All heavy atoms as an XYZ file, in Angstrom:
684
protein
N      -7.305     -5.688     10.534
C      -6.418     -6.449      9.729
C      -5.689     -5.493      8.785
O      -6.298     -4.805      8.026
C      -7.192     -7.493      8.899
C      -6.437     -8.000      7.738
S      -7.309     -9.229      6.715
C      -8.731     -8.363      6.151
N      -4.346     -5.459      8.843
C      -3.586     -4.582      7.935
C      -3.579     -5.104      6.550
O      -3.383     -6.303      6.277
C      -2.210     -4.557      8.568
C      -2.124     -5.786      9.363
C      -3.486     -6.173      9.783
N      -3.803     -4.194      5.593
C      -3.721     -4.510      4.195
C      -2.577     -3.696      3.610
O      -2.439     -2.513      3.926
C      -5.023     -4.146      3.489
C      -5.043     -4.350      1.983
C      -5.081     -5.833      1.655
C      -6.283     -3.657      1.359
N      -1.789     -4.348      2.816
C      -0.679     -3.629      2.112
C      -0.923     -3.710      0.614
O      -1.477     -4.685      0.112
C       0.663     -4.246      2.484
N      -0.447     -2.701     -0.080
C      -0.537     -2.649     -1.521
C       0.895     -2.614     -2.051
O       1.674     -1.773     -1.622
C      -1.298     -1.431     -2.040
C      -2.738     -1.463     -1.534
C      -1.245     -1.334     -3.577
C      -3.550     -0.227     -1.869
N       1.214     -3.531     -2.963
C       2.487     -3.442     -3.652
C       2.197     -2.946     -5.059
O       1.212     -3.329     -5.688
C       3.151     -4.811     -3.770
C       3.719     -5.228     -2.407
C       4.867     -6.219     -2.540
O       5.467     -6.353     -3.628
O       5.140     -6.875     -1.538
N       3.017     -1.993     -5.531
C       2.756     -1.371     -6.802
C       4.053     -1.011     -7.511
O       5.113     -0.931     -6.878
C       1.896     -0.097     -6.601
C       2.588      0.974     -5.798
C       3.387      1.946     -6.418
C       2.485      1.024     -4.433
C       4.053      2.917     -5.680
C       3.127      1.991     -3.676
C       3.891      2.946     -4.291
O       4.570      3.894     -3.545
N       3.949     -0.782     -8.789
C       5.033     -0.240     -9.583
C       4.517      1.048    -10.234
O       3.347      1.197    -10.490
C       5.436     -1.208    -10.710
C       6.222     -2.397    -10.208
O       6.919     -2.282     -9.241
O       6.073     -3.464    -10.836
N       5.431      1.969    -10.505
C       5.106      3.167    -11.227
C       6.000      3.132    -12.481
O       7.213      3.066    -12.365
C       5.341      4.468    -10.451
C       5.033      5.675    -11.295
C       4.491      4.483     -9.165
N       5.384      3.122    -13.663
C       6.122      3.065    -14.879
C       6.848      4.389    -15.157
O       6.504      5.404    -14.574
C       5.196      2.740    -16.080
O       4.343      3.883    -16.290
C       4.373      1.470    -15.871
N       7.826      4.379    -16.044
C       8.499      5.639    -16.413
C       7.524      6.674    -16.944
O       7.789      7.889    -16.805
C       9.509      5.216    -17.473
C       9.758      3.783    -17.193
C       8.493      3.204    -16.682
N       6.391      6.212    -17.450
C       5.395      7.180    -17.977
C       4.466      7.672    -16.870
O       3.583      8.479    -17.090
C       4.515      6.494    -19.042
C       5.283      6.106    -20.293
C       6.082      4.798    -20.107
O       5.698      3.948    -19.283
O       7.121      4.680    -20.782
N       4.675      7.173    -15.603
C       3.859      7.625    -14.487
C       2.615      6.811    -14.241
O       1.785      7.185    -13.406
N       2.425      5.727    -14.953
C       1.276      4.891    -14.755
C       1.484      3.962    -13.557
O       2.598      3.429    -13.366
C       1.000      4.048    -15.984
C       0.580      4.842    -17.185
C       0.330      3.963    -18.420
O       0.303      2.736    -18.269
O       0.138      4.552    -19.489
N       0.434      3.783    -12.768
C       0.491      2.930    -11.590
C       0.038      1.531    -12.017
O      -0.960      1.367    -12.624
C      -0.437      3.457    -10.500
C      -0.001      4.838    -10.026
C      -0.468      2.469     -9.337
C      -1.049      5.512     -9.147
N       0.842      0.558    -11.626
C       0.514     -0.822    -11.857
C       0.452     -1.522    -10.496
O       1.458     -1.592     -9.813
C       1.540     -1.495    -12.772
C       1.630     -0.922    -14.147
C       2.702     -1.550    -15.020
O       3.544     -2.297    -14.462
O       2.729     -1.261    -16.216
N      -0.723     -2.024    -10.136
C      -0.874     -2.739     -8.874
C      -0.253     -4.132     -9.054
O      -0.545     -4.797    -10.049
C      -2.320     -2.872     -8.461
C      -2.980     -1.582     -8.090
C      -4.409     -1.827     -7.603
C      -2.211     -0.786     -7.051
N       0.563     -4.509     -8.089
C       1.249     -5.807     -8.196
C       0.544     -6.819     -7.308
O       0.295     -7.945     -7.725
C       2.737     -5.651     -7.765
C       3.394     -7.014     -7.720
C       3.459     -4.708     -8.695
N       0.143     -6.389     -6.093
C      -0.456     -7.332     -5.148
C      -1.140     -6.614     -4.023
O      -0.773     -5.478     -3.675
C       0.598     -8.273     -4.564
N      -2.172     -7.220     -3.462
C      -2.803     -6.812     -2.244
C      -2.395     -7.912     -1.215
O      -2.544     -9.097     -1.468
C      -4.309     -6.774     -2.363
C      -4.879     -5.746     -3.331
C      -6.365     -5.875     -3.449
C      -4.476     -4.373     -2.903
N      -1.881     -7.474     -0.097
C      -1.323     -8.380      0.884
C      -1.973     -8.219      2.250
O      -1.981     -7.093      2.747
C       0.197     -8.187      0.994
C       0.848     -8.478     -0.350
C       0.811     -9.053      2.101
C       1.992     -7.625     -0.670
N      -2.408     -9.334      2.824
C      -2.861     -9.325      4.187
C      -1.592     -9.364      5.020
O      -0.944    -10.398      5.094
C      -3.738    -10.572      4.439
C      -4.168    -10.639      5.913
O      -3.715     -9.891      6.776
N      -5.040    -11.569      6.212
N      -1.204     -8.253      5.608
C       0.105     -8.116      6.225
C       0.169     -8.563      7.684
O       1.124     -8.242      8.379
C       0.579     -6.654      6.085
N      -0.831     -9.253      8.182
C      -0.780     -9.710      9.551
C      -0.078    -11.086      9.590
O      -0.252    -11.883      8.703
C      -2.214     -9.765     10.165
C      -2.998    -10.926      9.579
C      -2.174     -9.857     11.647
N       0.729    -11.262     10.618
C       1.405    -12.550     10.754
C       0.449    -13.588     11.284
O      -0.495    -13.267     12.004
C       2.608    -12.411     11.709
C       3.722    -11.580     11.134
C       4.912    -11.514     12.090
O       4.875    -12.051     13.209
O       5.899    -10.933     11.622
N       0.675    -14.847     10.971
C      -0.179    -15.937     11.401
C      -0.348    -15.973     12.897
O      -1.427    -16.263     13.412
C       0.349    -17.283     10.928
C       0.147    -17.488      9.432
C       0.632    -18.855      8.993
O       0.586    -19.808      9.773
O       1.068    -18.963      7.822
N       0.722    -15.647     13.634
C       0.651    -15.715     15.109
C       0.110    -14.429     15.711
O       0.003    -14.292     16.928
C       2.015    -16.067     15.700
C       3.085    -15.072     15.296
O       2.777    -14.041     14.699
O       4.279    -15.366     15.544
N      -0.200    -13.427     14.893
C      -0.788    -12.199     15.358
C       0.215    -11.242     15.982
O      -0.201    -10.239     16.593
N       1.512    -11.464     15.836
C       2.511    -10.629     16.442
C       2.651     -9.248     15.772
O       3.256     -8.363     16.322
C       3.869    -11.289     16.475
C       3.944    -12.410     17.525
O       3.106    -12.422     18.404
O       4.885    -13.230     17.438
N       2.087     -9.096     14.584
C       2.227     -7.831     13.871
C       0.830     -7.280     13.473
O       0.486     -7.214     12.306
C       3.085     -8.092     12.611
C       3.440     -6.785     11.880
O       3.410     -5.720     12.480
O       3.732     -6.868     10.662
N       0.046     -6.910     14.465
C      -1.338     -6.525     14.189
C      -1.534     -5.292     13.314
O      -2.544     -5.126     12.691
C      -1.963     -6.298     15.588
C      -0.755     -5.951     16.444
C       0.388     -6.727     15.877
N      -0.528     -4.408     13.220
C      -0.644     -3.239     12.386
C       0.126     -3.291     11.112
O       0.118     -2.384     10.304
C      -0.269     -2.002     13.182
C       1.173     -2.019     13.711
O       1.896     -2.985     13.392
O       1.548     -1.095     14.425
N       0.870     -4.416     10.880
C       1.582     -4.610      9.607
C       2.938     -3.932      9.543
O       3.622     -3.993      8.552
N       3.347     -3.252     10.606
C       4.623     -2.502     10.573
C       5.849     -3.448     10.421
O       6.797     -3.059      9.727
C       4.772     -1.661     11.837
C       3.839     -0.471     11.865
C       4.091      0.540     10.724
O       5.252      0.752     10.339
O       3.115      1.116     10.224
N       5.799     -4.623     11.033
C       6.947     -5.541     10.853
C       7.035     -5.988      9.422
O       8.117     -6.123      8.857
C       6.795     -6.755     11.799
N       5.891     -6.228      8.762
C       5.887     -6.611      7.377
C       6.488     -5.492      6.521
O       7.312     -5.719      5.661
C       4.495     -6.909      6.859
C       4.493     -7.263      5.416
C       4.718     -8.484      4.863
C       4.329     -6.328      4.307
N       4.697     -8.388      3.483
C       4.469     -7.075      3.129
C       4.100     -4.978      4.212
C       4.377     -6.520      1.856
C       3.998     -4.402      2.943
C       4.152     -5.187      1.811
N       6.084     -4.236      6.792
C       6.579     -3.107      6.020
C       8.086     -2.948      6.207
O       8.803     -2.690      5.255
C       5.864     -1.825      6.433
C       6.179     -0.576      5.593
C       5.846     -0.831      4.104
C       5.379      0.606      6.103
N       8.568     -3.137      7.455
C      10.009     -3.069      7.680
C      10.719     -4.162      6.906
O      11.777     -3.933      6.272
C      10.282     -3.222      9.177
O       9.668     -2.145      9.881
C      11.773     -3.205      9.502
N      10.207     -5.383      6.914
C      10.778     -6.463      6.138
C      10.784     -6.102      4.637
O      11.777     -6.310      3.972
C       9.948     -7.737      6.402
C      10.302     -8.856      5.440
C      11.318     -9.711      5.540
C       9.561     -9.211      4.260
N      11.301    -10.594      4.474
C      10.205    -10.314      3.676
C       8.427     -8.729      3.636
C       9.751    -10.932      2.500
C       7.953     -9.330      2.485
C       8.639    -10.430      1.939
N       9.674     -5.516      4.168
C       9.545     -5.231      2.733
C      10.549     -4.125      2.336
O      11.043     -4.104      1.224
C       8.090     -4.756      2.461
C       7.790     -4.375      1.024
C       8.072     -5.517      0.086
N       7.843     -5.120     -1.277
C       8.718     -4.396     -2.014
N       9.858     -4.037     -1.513
N       8.430     -4.096     -3.243
N      10.866     -3.216      3.252
C      11.814     -2.130      2.939
C      13.229     -2.688      2.794
O      14.105     -1.993      2.231
C      11.746     -1.056      4.050
C      10.454     -0.270      3.926
S      10.030      0.830      5.298
C      11.510      1.572      5.785
N      13.495     -3.877      3.218
C      14.809     -4.495      3.067
C      15.017     -5.069      1.656
O      16.092     -5.573      1.363
N      14.038     -5.017      0.807
C      14.164     -5.521     -0.568
C      14.926     -4.501     -1.458
O      15.172     -3.373     -1.071
C      12.795     -5.804     -1.137
C      12.173     -7.034     -0.591
N      11.709     -7.147      0.707
C      11.949     -8.251     -1.139
C      11.223     -8.344      0.880
N      11.364     -9.036     -0.199
N      15.225     -4.961     -2.652
C      16.012     -4.203     -3.595
C      15.518     -2.780     -3.824
O      16.327     -1.859     -3.942
C      16.027     -4.966     -4.962
C      16.866     -4.306     -6.003
C      16.862     -5.158     -7.278
O      17.106     -6.375     -7.168
O      16.608     -4.590     -8.359
N      14.194     -2.584     -3.866
C      13.666     -1.242     -4.127
C      13.520     -0.411     -2.854
O      13.006      0.728     -2.898
C      12.343     -1.312     -4.893
C      11.207     -1.832     -4.035
O      11.426     -2.303     -2.907
O      10.045     -1.699     -4.491
N      13.942     -0.945     -1.733
C      13.856     -0.198     -0.458
C      12.438      0.086     -0.038
O      12.213      1.000      0.766
N      11.500     -0.683     -0.497
C      10.122     -0.499     -0.122
C       9.372      0.584     -0.850
O       8.297      0.944     -0.510
N      10.036      1.099     -1.915
C       9.395      2.185     -2.689
C       8.032      1.812     -3.247
O       7.166      2.630     -3.392
C      10.287      2.631     -3.856
C      11.474      3.454     -3.460
S      11.027      5.082     -2.823
C      10.514      5.925     -4.318
N       7.816      0.512     -3.552
C       6.588      0.111     -4.166
C       5.624     -0.589     -3.218
O       4.927     -1.517     -3.602
N       5.571     -0.164     -1.953
C       4.686     -0.796     -0.994
C       4.181      0.213      0.008
O       4.875      1.104      0.413
C       5.367     -1.943     -0.259
O       6.530     -1.482      0.396
N       2.906      0.057      0.333
C       2.266      1.016      1.285
C       1.235      0.243      2.099
O       0.526     -0.642      1.597
C       1.589      2.174      0.540
C       0.528      1.730     -0.395
C       1.056      3.207      1.517
N       1.196      0.497      3.418
C       0.149     -0.058      4.244
C      -1.093      0.841      4.102
O      -0.998      2.052      4.062
C       0.593     -0.057      5.719
C       1.623     -1.101      6.106
C       2.026     -0.908      7.587
C       1.097     -2.494      5.898
N      -2.233      0.217      4.030
C      -3.493      0.940      3.909
C      -3.935      1.323      5.333
O      -4.159      0.443      6.157
C      -4.551      0.073      3.204
C      -5.888      0.829      3.155
C      -4.069     -0.336      1.845
N      -4.056      2.634      5.627
C      -4.549      3.046      6.951
C      -5.949      2.510      7.226
O      -6.750      2.339      6.246
C      -4.556      4.575      6.872
C      -3.645      4.926      5.730
C      -3.725      3.785      4.761
N      -6.279      2.214      8.449
C      -7.572      1.615      8.775
C      -8.785      2.420      8.243
O      -9.724      1.848      7.738
C      -7.597      1.569     10.319
C      -6.157      1.542     10.728
C      -5.433      2.336      9.651
N      -8.702      3.744      8.311
C      -9.833      4.524      7.845
C      -9.991      4.451      6.308
O     -11.078      4.455      5.765
C      -9.724      6.007      8.274
C      -8.510      6.768      7.770
C      -7.204      6.534      8.582
O      -7.203      5.797      9.576
O      -6.210      7.150      8.193
N      -8.854      4.319      5.610
C      -8.888      4.149      4.161
C      -9.428      2.753      3.815
O     -10.228      2.617      2.886
C      -7.477      4.375      3.551
O      -7.029      5.667      3.901
C      -7.518      4.221      2.022
N      -9.001      1.743      4.563
C      -9.496      0.412      4.338
C     -11.019      0.363      4.559
O     -11.713     -0.264      3.783
C      -8.759     -0.569      5.242
C      -9.161     -2.055      5.099
C      -8.974     -2.539      3.682
C      -8.408     -2.891      6.080
N     -11.478      1.040      5.554
C     -12.949      1.081      5.809
C     -13.649      1.709      4.636
O     -14.726      1.203      4.231
C     -13.245      1.848      7.104
N     -13.119      2.771      4.072
C     -13.757      3.393      2.895
C     -13.705      2.459      1.693
O     -14.681      2.366      0.933
C     -13.094      4.732      2.528
C     -13.451      5.836      3.426
C     -13.077      7.208      2.897
N     -11.785      7.346      2.282
C     -10.646      7.677      2.912
N     -10.667      7.892      4.190
N      -9.535      7.768      2.245
N     -12.598      1.741      1.504
C     -12.482      0.783      0.438
C     -13.540     -0.329      0.577
O     -14.162     -0.758     -0.405
C     -11.066      0.206      0.397
C     -10.008      1.143     -0.040
S      -8.335      0.522      0.213
C      -8.274     -0.817     -0.992
N     -13.691     -0.825      1.777
C     -14.655     -1.887      2.027
C     -16.091     -1.429      1.900
O     -16.984     -2.212      1.587
C     -14.393     -2.545      3.390
C     -13.076     -3.275      3.463
C     -12.747     -3.780      4.840
O     -13.248     -3.202      5.860
O     -11.976     -4.748      4.959
N     -16.356     -0.164      2.179
C     -17.743      0.357      2.196
C     -18.259      0.664      0.801
O     -19.463      0.702      0.614
C     -17.810      1.624      3.055
N     -17.369      0.886     -0.153
C     -17.852      1.288     -1.464
C     -18.165      0.081     -2.374
O     -17.497     -0.950     -2.272
C     -16.871      2.228     -2.198
O     -17.498      2.699     -3.374
C     -15.570      1.543     -2.539
N     -19.131      0.252     -3.183
C     -19.442     -0.751     -4.209
C     -19.167     -0.179     -5.609
O     -19.383     -0.830     -6.618
C     -20.888     -1.234     -4.091
C     -21.132     -1.981     -2.823
C     -22.529     -2.519     -2.682
O     -23.227     -2.640     -3.717
O     -22.918     -2.864     -1.566
N     -18.657      1.052     -5.634
C     -18.383      1.766     -6.863
C     -16.921      1.529     -7.274
O     -16.003      1.994     -6.602
C     -18.650      3.224     -6.673
C     -18.394      4.076     -7.919
O     -17.856      3.526     -8.909
O     -18.734      5.272     -7.877
N     -16.695      0.813     -8.374
C     -15.303      0.518     -8.764
C     -14.491      1.799     -9.067
O     -13.286      1.805     -8.829
C     -15.430     -0.320    -10.030
C     -16.875     -0.323    -10.403
C     -17.678      0.216     -9.273
N     -15.144      2.866     -9.604
C     -14.405      4.081     -9.868
C     -13.951      4.771     -8.556
O     -12.854      5.298     -8.461
C     -15.278      5.054    -10.671
C     -15.478      4.541    -12.106
O     -14.581      3.824    -12.626
O     -16.523      4.854    -12.673
N     -14.835      4.701     -7.543
C     -14.454      5.263     -6.231
C     -13.306      4.456     -5.607
O     -12.362      5.004     -5.052
C     -15.669      5.297     -5.304
C     -15.324      5.921     -3.947
C     -16.525      5.925     -3.047
O     -17.637      5.533     -3.394
O     -16.349      6.341     -1.855
N     -13.414      3.133     -5.705
C     -12.323      2.297     -5.176
C     -11.024      2.592     -5.874
O      -9.986      2.726     -5.217
C     -12.688      0.826     -5.353
C     -11.710     -0.208     -4.817
C     -11.454      0.012     -3.322
C     -12.200     -1.603     -5.054
N     -11.023      2.700     -7.182
C      -9.818      3.004     -7.937
C      -9.257      4.347     -7.502
O      -8.054      4.487     -7.328
C     -10.147      3.039     -9.455
C      -8.942      3.226    -10.310
C      -9.277      3.188    -11.791
N      -9.976      1.898    -12.156
C     -11.224      1.792    -12.513
N     -12.015      2.879    -12.546
N     -11.742      0.633    -12.824
N     -10.126      5.346     -7.317
C      -9.673      6.675     -6.889
C      -9.032      6.612     -5.494
O      -8.018      7.274     -5.259
C     -10.833      7.657     -6.922
N      -9.613      5.874     -4.592
C      -9.049      5.737     -3.225
C      -7.625      5.145     -3.322
O      -6.695      5.665     -2.702
C      -9.943      4.878     -2.336
C     -11.290      5.591     -2.054
C      -9.258      4.502     -1.013
C     -12.344      4.681     -1.399
N      -7.496      4.059     -4.084
C      -6.201      3.401     -4.202
C      -5.189      4.322     -4.877
O      -4.026      4.422     -4.438
C      -6.360      2.049     -4.948
C      -5.000      1.441     -5.277
C      -7.185      1.079     -4.119
N      -5.594      4.994     -5.936
C      -4.695      5.914     -6.632
C      -4.199      7.017     -5.710
O      -3.003      7.311     -5.686
C      -5.376      6.533     -7.851
C      -5.475      5.588     -9.019
C      -6.264      6.144    -10.199
O      -6.771      7.296    -10.099
O      -6.331      5.455    -11.221
N      -5.087      7.609     -4.925
C      -4.661      8.666     -3.994
C      -3.653      8.161     -2.954
O      -2.664      8.790     -2.683
C      -5.879      9.270     -3.291
C      -6.672     10.253     -4.114
C      -7.649     11.050     -3.310
N      -8.634     10.176     -2.609
C      -9.818      9.817     -3.122
N     -10.179     10.190     -4.314
N     -10.621      9.047     -2.422
N      -3.952      6.968     -2.454
C      -3.059      6.358     -1.463
C      -1.682      6.080     -2.055
O      -0.642      6.464     -1.477
C      -3.684      5.061     -0.950
C      -2.860      4.286      0.100
C      -2.714      5.085      1.368
C      -3.525      2.954      0.370
N      -1.643      5.471     -3.220
C      -0.367      5.130     -3.862
C       0.389      6.383     -4.253
O       1.603      6.500     -4.013
C      -0.604      4.178     -5.089
C       0.635      4.082     -5.918
C      -1.074      2.832     -4.594
N      -0.262      7.346     -4.848
C       0.405      8.589     -5.265
C       0.946      9.353     -4.086
O       2.086      9.858     -4.128
C      -0.542      9.474     -6.082
C      -0.866      8.956     -7.478
C      -1.970      9.802     -8.096
C       0.333      8.884     -8.330
N       0.184      9.445     -2.978
C       0.679     10.121     -1.767
C       1.911      9.398     -1.203
O       2.871     10.030     -0.774
C      -0.416     10.229     -0.721
N       1.829      8.055     -1.182
C       2.968      7.262     -0.689
C       4.187      7.509     -1.521
O       5.286      7.745     -1.002
C       2.604      5.790     -0.670
C       3.737      4.907     -0.228
O       4.066      4.941      0.977
O       4.295      4.166     -1.087
N       4.020      7.430     -2.817
C       5.178      7.581     -3.733
C       5.789      8.992     -3.607
O       6.985      9.137     -3.593
C       4.723      7.300     -5.186
C       5.884      7.162     -6.162
C       6.811      6.045     -5.667
N       7.756      5.686     -6.667
C       8.021      4.461     -7.048
N       7.420      3.447     -6.460
N       8.897      4.234     -7.955
N       4.927      9.975     -3.543
C       5.396     11.401     -3.432
C       6.201     11.601     -2.140
O       7.264     12.172     -2.169
C       4.236     12.344     -3.475
C       4.628     13.793     -3.421
C       3.421     14.724     -3.480
O       2.336     14.416     -3.031
N       3.651     15.891     -4.032
N       5.689     11.028     -1.049
C       6.397     11.149      0.237
C       7.739     10.439      0.194
O       8.760     10.995      0.671
C       5.527     10.603      1.379
N       7.805      9.270     -0.411
C       9.056      8.521     -0.479
C      10.061      9.198     -1.381
O      11.251      9.217     -1.105
C       8.795      7.096     -0.928
C       8.100      6.277      0.193
C       7.801      4.881     -0.242
C       7.183      4.102      0.926
N       6.632      2.816      0.457
N       9.611      9.727     -2.499
C      10.503     10.422     -3.388
C      11.026     11.719     -2.777
O      12.199     12.092     -2.979
C       9.863     10.669     -4.751
C       9.743      9.391     -5.572
C       9.039      9.561     -6.896
O       8.627     10.688     -7.236
O       8.959      8.580     -7.633
N      10.175     12.417     -2.035
C      10.617     13.660     -1.375
C      11.669     13.376     -0.281
O      12.520     14.210     -0.031
C       9.405     14.363     -0.802
N      11.563     12.172      0.325
C      12.484     11.838      1.386
C      13.857     11.413      0.888
O      14.823     11.322      1.671
C      11.911     10.716      2.241
N      13.959     11.135     -0.423
C      15.244     10.701     -0.980
C      16.266     11.766     -0.942
O      16.375     12.781     -1.142
C      15.028     10.255     -2.419
C      14.444      8.855     -2.480
C      14.384      8.456     -3.917
N      14.305      7.002     -3.966
C      14.327      6.358     -5.094
N      14.431      6.926     -6.237
N      14.255      5.036     -5.104
């Protein structure tokens, strides 16, 4: 099941999580969430504040019971996504 994270980055560089989204369509036509991500990129911010969680990262998120570890996993994912998107501009 694809999971997507929507986030904002403040001018001070702080990450604010906006939403966790189950990105699979009801009919199952988008099993990896790519159609959702393409749709999301059509929004005003061009998808800058959204990232699909890779399956191996989702497995680590689900396996931990440590909130600090979970926070670190999400932060690394969001920061890597943001850095890649800003570098592509």
